[in-house]
One Martini backbone bead per residue (centre of mass of N, CA, C, O) as a GRO file, in nm:
protein
  115
    1UNK     BB    1   0.093   0.039   0.026
    2UNK     BB    2   0.055   0.359  -0.058
    3UNK     BB    3   0.147   0.681   0.005
    4UNK     BB    4   0.076   1.016   0.073
    5UNK     BB    5   0.237   1.324  -0.021
    6UNK     BB    6   0.207   1.642   0.111
    7UNK     BB    7   0.310   1.956  -0.017
    8UNK     BB    8   0.371   2.247   0.176
    9UNK     BB    9   0.410   2.599   0.115
   10UNK     BB   10   0.490   2.893   0.341
   11UNK     BB   11   0.813   2.995   0.313
   12UNK     BB   12   0.962   2.836   0.573
   13UNK     BB   13   0.846   2.548   0.476
   14UNK     BB   14   0.817   2.198   0.452
   15UNK     BB   15   0.528   1.979   0.428
   16UNK     BB   16   0.493   1.646   0.528
   17UNK     BB   17   0.223   1.382   0.462
   18UNK     BB   18   0.211   1.095   0.569
   19UNK     BB   19   0.039   0.777   0.507
   20UNK     BB   20   0.017   0.518   0.724
   21UNK     BB   21   0.275   0.290   0.667
   22UNK     BB   22   0.631   0.262   0.756
   23UNK     BB   23   0.788  -0.052   0.620
   24UNK     BB   24   1.009  -0.039   0.362
   25UNK     BB   25   0.867   0.034   0.114
   26UNK     BB   26   0.738   0.247  -0.112
   27UNK     BB   27   0.663   0.456   0.110
   28UNK     BB   28   0.954   0.501   0.212
   29UNK     BB   29   1.078   0.578  -0.059
   30UNK     BB   30   0.900   0.827  -0.101
   31UNK     BB   31   1.002   0.982   0.142
   32UNK     BB   32   1.300   0.982   0.066
   33UNK     BB   33   1.273   1.119  -0.216
   34UNK     BB   34   1.139   1.377  -0.110
   35UNK     BB   35   1.370   1.466   0.076
   36UNK     BB   36   1.585   1.481  -0.145
   37UNK     BB   37   1.436   1.687  -0.322
   38UNK     BB   38   1.434   1.917  -0.120
   39UNK     BB   39   1.741   1.945  -0.099
   40UNK     BB   40   1.803   1.992  -0.409
   41UNK     BB   41   1.608   2.262  -0.388
   42UNK     BB   42   1.693   2.406  -0.100
   43UNK     BB   43   1.503   2.263   0.112
   44UNK     BB   44   1.593   2.277   0.472
   45UNK     BB   45   1.291   2.305   0.589
   46UNK     BB   46   1.135   2.029   0.760
   47UNK     BB   47   0.811   1.888   0.793
   48UNK     BB   48   0.684   1.595   0.966
   49UNK     BB   49   0.359   1.475   0.952
   50UNK     BB   50   0.249   1.194   1.163
   51UNK     BB   51  -0.072   1.179   1.193
   52UNK     BB   52  -0.107   0.946   0.945
   53UNK     BB   53   0.079   0.751   1.115
   54UNK     BB   54   0.070   0.428   1.256
   55UNK     BB   55   0.356   0.310   1.144
   56UNK     BB   56   0.707   0.231   1.214
   57UNK     BB   57   1.021   0.134   1.117
   58UNK     BB   58   1.359   0.110   1.077
   59UNK     BB   59   1.359   0.227   0.792
   60UNK     BB   60   1.216   0.494   0.862
   61UNK     BB   61   1.412   0.582   1.078
   62UNK     BB   62   1.652   0.598   0.887
   63UNK     BB   63   1.540   0.819   0.703
   64UNK     BB   64   1.507   1.033   0.927
   65UNK     BB   65   1.802   1.034   1.026
   66UNK     BB   66   1.944   1.107   0.762
   67UNK     BB   67   1.781   1.364   0.710
   68UNK     BB   68   1.864   1.513   0.963
   69UNK     BB   69   2.170   1.515   0.906
   70UNK     BB   70   2.163   1.648   0.624
   71UNK     BB   71   2.010   1.906   0.701
   72UNK     BB   72   2.203   2.001   0.922
   73UNK     BB   73   2.460   2.017   0.738
   74UNK     BB   74   2.293   2.243   0.552
   75UNK     BB   75   2.139   2.432   0.781
   76UNK     BB   76   1.894   2.282   0.874
   77UNK     BB   77   1.562   2.127   0.942
   78UNK     BB   78   1.394   1.872   1.142
   79UNK     BB   79   1.040   1.830   1.202
   80UNK     BB   80   0.820   1.675   1.419
   81UNK     BB   81   0.463   1.588   1.410
   82UNK     BB   82   0.201   1.422   1.534
   83UNK     BB   83   0.292   1.199   1.735
   84UNK     BB   84   0.227   0.909   1.835
   85UNK     BB   85   0.259   0.709   2.106
   86UNK     BB   86   0.411   0.464   1.977
   87UNK     BB   87   0.628   0.631   1.832
   88UNK     BB   88   0.726   0.784   2.078
   89UNK     BB   89   0.823   0.528   2.229
   90UNK     BB   90   1.039   0.450   2.027
   91UNK     BB   91   1.207   0.710   2.064
   92UNK     BB   92   1.261   0.663   2.366
   93UNK     BB   93   1.393   0.378   2.363
   94UNK     BB   94   1.616   0.473   2.131
   95UNK     BB   95   1.688   0.789   2.191
   96UNK     BB   96   1.563   0.979   1.954
   97UNK     BB   97   1.437   1.210   2.127
   98UNK     BB   98   1.728   1.361   2.141
   99UNK     BB   99   1.734   1.429   1.822
  100UNK     BB  100   1.445   1.494   1.773
  101UNK     BB  101   1.225   1.736   1.679
  102UNK     BB  102   0.921   1.756   1.871
  103UNK     BB  103   0.579   1.831   1.804
  104UNK     BB  104   0.241   1.842   1.856
  105UNK     BB  105   0.208   2.062   1.630
  106UNK     BB  106   0.223   2.237   1.343
  107UNK     BB  107   0.250   2.516   1.465
  108UNK     BB  108   0.489   2.444   1.650
  109UNK     BB  109   0.674   2.359   1.415
  110UNK     BB  110   0.682   2.634   1.273
  111UNK     BB  111   0.810   2.779   1.512
  112UNK     BB  112   1.066   2.593   1.542
  113UNK     BB  113   1.181   2.628   1.246
  114UNK     BB  114   1.237   2.946   1.280
  115UNK     BB  115   1.488   2.921   1.497
   0.00000   0.00000   0.00000
């Protein structure tokens, strides 16, 4: 099952909205390719709204981690928002909560990405 990624540009950031489960198949590749595309276009402030994501596995975590590192190295920022409790728990257990900037809402993410 493929997910849809909606890209919204408000001038300060790009917002990606994956839907469904990110389990290492075409949907995870789509997220990875979209993030790479944003970087090659010089869009280095990216918000990933995970409100529509039910589950993610290690492949998706790898995509997010590499994207975070790449965007940071380019002077940008990756902010996650609307993370559900089970995904949040995965980030806590793996200590990725100390790496990713996570906000409760999209508005909070937009404020954080501007800093």
